[in-house]
C-alpha positions in Angstrom: 22.1 40.9 14.5 20.7 37.6 12.8 16.9 37.5 12.9 15.4 34.0 13.9 12.4 32.9 11.9 10.5 30.0 12.9 8.0 28.5 9.9 6.5 25.4 11.2 8.2 23.3 13.2 11.6 24.6 11.5 13.8 27.6 12.6 15.8 29.5 10.2 18.4 32.6 10.8 18.2 35.4 8.5 20.7 38.1 7.4 19.1 41.0 7.8 21.5 43.0 5.3 20.6 40.6 2.3 17.7 38.4 3.7 19.0 35.1 2.8 17.9 32.5 5.2 20.3 29.7 6.9 19.6 26.6 8.8 22.8 27.3 10.9 23.2 30.3 12.6 26.9 30.6 12.2 26.4 31.3 8.3 23.6 33.7 8.8 26.6 35.5 11.1 29.2 35.2 8.7 26.6 36.5 5.8 25.6 39.4 7.6 29.5 40.4 8.8 30.4 39.9 5.1 27.3 42.1 3.8 27.8 44.5 6.1 31.8 45.0 5.4 31.7 44.8 2.0 28.3 45.9 0.8 28.0 42.5 -1.4 27.3 38.8 -1.0 30.0 36.2 -0.6 29.5 33.4 -3.2 30.9 30.8 -0.7 28.6 31.9 2.3 25.7 32.1 0.2 26.1 28.5 -1.1 24.9 27.8 2.1 21.7 29.6 1.8 18.5 27.7 1.8 16.0 29.9 0.7 15.2 34.2 0.3 12.0 34.5 2.3 9.0 36.2 1.3 8.7 39.8 2.5 
């Protein structure tokens, strides 16, 4: 399940498999589906990532 992260006045959606963040939920969902299915990241999907949050 995609995680919603609030930072200031912005909201990011994070793939819980690889922790990449996206401004749009749909990209985070696609990322999580791909990561779960193939145990790898898709370059096409991750090109929409905006950041990798610090843990």
